[in-house]
C-alpha positions as CSV (number, residue, x, y, z in Angstrom):
1,M,225.4,173.5,-70.6
2,E,222.5,171.8,-72.5
3,S,221.5,169.5,-69.6
4,C,221.1,172.5,-67.3
5,Q,219.1,174.8,-69.6
6,E,215.7,173.3,-68.8
7,K,216.3,173.0,-65.1
8,K,215.0,175.5,-62.5
9,D,215.3,176.0,-58.7
10,E,215.8,172.8,-56.7
11,D,216.0,170.7,-59.9
12,L,219.5,172.1,-60.4
13,L,220.6,170.3,-57.3
14,E,219.7,166.9,-58.7
15,I,222.0,167.2,-61.8
16,P,224.6,164.4,-61.7
17,L,227.8,166.3,-62.1
18,K,230.0,163.3,-62.9
19,S,227.8,162.2,-65.9
20,I,227.8,165.8,-67.2
21,M,231.6,165.9,-66.9
22,E,231.9,162.7,-69.0
23,K,229.3,163.6,-71.7
24,E,229.5,167.3,-72.2
25,N,232.2,168.8,-74.6
26,L,234.2,171.9,-73.8
27,K,232.5,174.3,-76.2
28,Y,230.2,175.6,-73.4
29,L,233.1,176.2,-71.0
30,D,233.4,179.9,-70.2
31,V,236.9,180.9,-69.0
32,G,236.6,184.6,-69.7
33,H,237.4,186.9,-72.5
34,E,241.1,187.6,-71.5
35,A,241.8,183.9,-71.1
36,N,240.3,183.1,-74.5
37,K,242.6,185.7,-76.1
38,M,245.6,184.1,-74.5
39,L,244.4,180.6,-75.5
40,S,244.1,181.6,-79.2
41,S,247.9,181.8,-79.4
42,I,248.8,178.3,-78.1
43,E,248.5,174.8,-79.6
44,A,245.2,173.0,-79.7
45,S,246.5,170.2,-77.3
46,A,247.6,172.7,-74.7
47,K,244.3,174.6,-75.1
48,R,242.3,171.4,-74.5
49,C,244.5,170.5,-71.5
50,F,243.9,173.9,-70.0
51,K,240.1,173.7,-70.5
52,L,240.0,170.3,-69.0
53,D,241.8,171.6,-65.9
54,A,239.4,174.5,-65.7
55,Q,236.4,172.2,-66.1
56,N,237.7,170.0,-63.3
57,F,238.1,173.0,-61.1
58,Y,234.5,174.2,-61.8
59,F,233.1,170.8,-61.0
60,S,235.2,170.5,-57.8
61,V,234.0,173.9,-56.5
62,T,230.4,173.1,-57.5
63,S,230.5,169.8,-55.7
64,Y,231.9,171.4,-52.6
65,L,229.3,174.1,-52.5
66,L,226.5,171.6,-53.1
67,K,227.8,169.6,-50.1
68,K,228.3,172.5,-47.7
69,L,225.7,175.2,-48.5
70,P,222.2,174.9,-47.0
71,L,220.5,175.1,-50.4
72,K,217.5,173.0,-49.3
73,N,217.0,174.8,-46.0
74,Q,213.3,175.7,-45.9
75,L,213.8,178.5,-43.3
76,L,216.2,180.3,-45.6
77,K,213.9,179.7,-48.5
78,N,210.9,181.2,-46.7
79,I,213.0,184.2,-45.4
80,Q,213.1,185.4,-49.1
81,V,209.7,186.9,-48.4
82,L,211.2,189.7,-46.4
83,P,212.8,191.9,-49.2
84,P,210.4,194.7,-50.4
85,V,210.0,193.1,-53.9
86,A,207.9,190.4,-52.3
87,R,205.0,193.0,-51.9
88,K,204.4,192.6,-55.6
89,E,203.2,189.0,-55.1
90,P,200.7,189.2,-52.3
91,V,198.9,185.9,-53.2
92,K,202.1,183.9,-53.4
93,T,203.7,185.3,-50.3
94,I,200.9,184.8,-47.8
95,G,201.6,181.0,-47.8
96,V,205.3,181.7,-47.3
97,V,204.6,183.9,-44.3
98,K,202.4,181.3,-42.8
99,R,205.2,178.7,-43.1
100,L,207.7,181.1,-41.7
101,T,205.5,181.9,-38.8
102,K,205.2,178.2,-37.9
103,M,209.0,177.8,-38.1
104,L,209.5,180.8,-35.7
105,S,206.6,179.8,-33.5
106,R,208.7,180.2,-30.4
107,C,208.7,183.9,-30.9
108,V,204.9,184.4,-31.0
109,Q,201.9,183.1,-29.1
110,Q,199.5,180.7,-30.8
111,E,196.7,183.3,-31.0
112,E,199.0,185.8,-32.7
113,M,199.5,183.7,-35.9
114,D,196.3,184.8,-37.6
115,K,197.0,188.4,-36.6
116,I,200.4,188.2,-38.3
117,L,198.8,187.0,-41.6
118,D,196.2,189.8,-41.3
119,E,199.0,192.4,-40.9
120,W,200.9,191.0,-43.8
121,R,197.8,191.4,-46.0
122,I,197.8,195.1,-45.0
123,Y,201.6,195.4,-45.5
124,V,201.6,194.2,-49.2
125,S,199.1,197.0,-50.1
126,D,200.2,199.7,-47.7
127,D,200.5,203.0,-49.6
128,E,202.4,204.7,-46.8
129,I,205.5,202.5,-47.4
130,K,207.8,204.8,-49.5
131,E,210.0,203.6,-52.3
132,E,213.0,205.5,-51.0
133,W,212.9,203.3,-47.9
134,S,214.1,200.4,-50.0
135,V,216.1,201.9,-53.0
136,E,218.2,204.9,-53.7
137,K,219.4,206.4,-56.9
138,Q,223.2,206.8,-57.3
139,P,224.4,210.3,-58.0
140,N,225.0,210.9,-61.8
141,E,223.7,207.4,-62.5
142,D,220.4,205.9,-63.6
143,V,221.1,202.7,-61.5
144,L,219.0,202.1,-58.4
145,Q,220.7,200.5,-55.4
146,W,218.9,198.5,-52.7
147,K,219.2,199.8,-49.2
148,N,219.9,197.5,-46.2
149,I,216.8,195.4,-45.5
150,D,217.0,196.1,-41.7
151,A,216.8,199.9,-42.4
152,Y,213.8,199.3,-44.7
153,W,212.0,197.2,-42.1
154,G,213.0,199.8,-39.4
155,N,210.9,202.4,-41.3
156,V,208.0,200.0,-41.9
157,L,207.7,198.9,-38.3
158,C,207.6,202.5,-37.1
159,L,204.3,203.1,-38.8
160,N,201.4,203.7,-36.4
161,D,197.8,202.6,-36.6
162,I,195.7,205.6,-35.6
163,N,192.6,203.5,-35.0
164,I,194.1,201.4,-32.3
165,G,196.8,203.7,-31.0
166,K,199.8,201.4,-31.4
167,K,202.2,200.1,-34.1
168,R,200.5,199.0,-37.3
169,Y,202.6,195.9,-37.6
170,Y,203.0,195.0,-33.9
171,H,202.5,191.3,-34.3
172,L,204.3,191.0,-37.7
173,S,207.3,192.8,-36.2
174,K,208.0,189.8,-34.0
175,I,208.6,187.5,-36.9
176,V,210.5,190.0,-38.9
177,K,212.9,190.8,-36.1
178,A,213.4,187.2,-35.3
179,A,214.2,186.4,-38.9
180,L,216.6,189.3,-39.3
181,C,218.4,188.4,-36.0
182,L,219.4,184.9,-37.3
183,S,223.1,184.4,-37.6
184,H,224.7,184.6,-41.0
185,G,227.4,182.0,-40.0
186,Q,229.6,180.9,-37.2
187,A,232.1,183.9,-37.4
188,P,229.7,186.5,-36.0
189,V,228.5,184.2,-33.2
190,E,232.1,183.4,-32.1
191,R,233.0,187.0,-32.3
192,G,230.1,187.9,-30.1
193,F,231.2,185.4,-27.5
194,S,234.7,186.8,-27.5
195,I,233.3,190.4,-27.0
196,N,231.1,189.2,-24.1
197,K,234.0,187.4,-22.5
198,R,236.1,190.5,-22.6
199,M,233.3,192.6,-21.0
200,M,232.6,190.1,-18.3
201,S,236.2,189.4,-17.2
202,D,235.9,191.1,-13.8
203,R,232.1,191.5,-13.7
204,A,230.8,188.0,-14.1
205,R,227.6,188.8,-12.1
206,M,226.2,191.2,-14.7
207,A,222.6,190.6,-15.7
208,Q,221.7,189.7,-19.3
209,T,220.0,193.1,-19.8
210,T,223.2,194.8,-18.8
211,I,225.3,192.8,-21.2
212,V,222.8,193.5,-24.1
213,G,222.9,197.2,-23.2
214,L,226.7,197.3,-23.3
215,R,226.7,195.5,-26.6
216,L,224.2,197.9,-28.1
217,I,226.2,200.9,-27.0
218,K,229.4,199.4,-28.3
219,D,227.9,198.5,-31.7
220,S,226.2,201.9,-32.0
221,V,229.4,203.8,-31.3
222,K,231.3,201.6,-33.7
223,K,228.7,202.3,-36.4
224,E,228.2,206.0,-35.9
225,N,231.8,206.9,-34.8
226,V,232.5,208.3,-31.3
227,S,232.6,211.9,-32.5
228,E,229.3,211.7,-34.2
229,T,227.4,209.9,-31.4
230,V,224.5,212.1,-30.2
231,I,224.4,212.3,-26.4
232,T,220.8,213.0,-25.3
233,K,219.4,214.2,-22.0
234,E,217.9,210.8,-21.5
235,M,221.3,209.1,-21.9
236,I,222.8,211.4,-19.3
237,H,219.9,210.6,-16.9
238,F,220.4,206.9,-17.4
239,Y,224.1,207.2,-16.8
240,R,223.7,209.2,-13.6
241,E,221.1,206.8,-12.3
242,A,223.4,203.8,-13.1
243,H,226.4,205.5,-11.5
244,S,224.4,206.3,-8.3
245,K,223.3,202.6,-8.1
246,Y,226.9,201.5,-8.6
247,K,228.2,203.8,-5.8
248,A,225.4,202.7,-3.5
249,E,226.4,199.0,-4.1
250,L,230.0,199.7,-3.4
251,L,229.2,201.4,-0.1
252,E,226.9,198.5,0.8
253,N,229.7,195.9,0.0
254,E,232.2,197.9,2.0
255,S,229.9,198.0,5.0
256,K,229.3,194.2,4.8
257,E,233.1,193.6,4.6
258,K,233.7,195.7,7.7
259,K,231.0,193.9,9.7
260,L,232.5,190.6,8.6
261,D,235.9,191.7,9.7
262,N,234.6,192.7,13.1
263,V,232.9,189.3,13.6
264,K,236.2,187.6,12.8
265,K,238.1,189.8,15.3
266,V,235.9,189.0,18.3
267,P,237.0,185.3,18.6
268,E,240.6,186.3,18.3
269,C,240.3,188.8,21.2
270,V,238.5,186.3,23.4
271,R,241.1,183.6,22.6
272,K,244.0,186.0,23.4
273,T,242.5,187.1,26.7
274,T,242.0,183.4,27.7
275,Q,245.6,182.6,26.9
276,D,246.8,185.6,29.0
277,E,244.8,184.5,32.0
278,L,246.2,181.0,31.8
279,H,249.7,182.3,31.6
280,I,249.2,184.4,34.8
281,L,247.9,181.3,36.7
């Protein structure tokens, strides 16, 4: 529509939909090629009625989305710095990273904030970051497809700094991981609670690390398929160690229960003996 052509970004959110609906004519309304073919064979009054209904539908949906979607959320806006294309604008993105770091300040120490910005400056010009980490070419096609952003950052954050002997983006990784872990809606959160509840039905005393470990195993098996999951020597060692601790805890609990039963039996014996003596007298 004419009133929208000069608008950009957040200015689009300020467009008064009702006034547009009253002023604009229907010549800009796009209902699709197939619909236009069908409309060409009906009367003008019926065609106008259909387009008015379509216009009302578009405006109703747009109004609902404007009301419900977090279009002005600054955190979501700043997270747009994470895709690999952001490396092409190093000057513009440094300010965004600074704002994002402040928003996620609970994940980092105060003294780490400057280090995160320094690591970002290295990141945007890092020649070791390969293009195939972010895009892949489809077979028999010239179209490039973006890979998952978590897989891309997984490769980036594995890079080492030879000079200091640790990960090159050690401090930056805290912000990246925190941002990527944010929920995409209520459904995944509720689903996670349901999974935790099923796991903890008879083992409510499990530590948080145990729950996280079980969830990681479950998600990994679900992603890779049971038959394709690689069982390493380290995994077997952890399993044996966990099983040994579990058996030791069972034996300890059985021993405690026996001692408790013995303590309970002593008063009963004493009481019975006393009653027998009184009966004899």
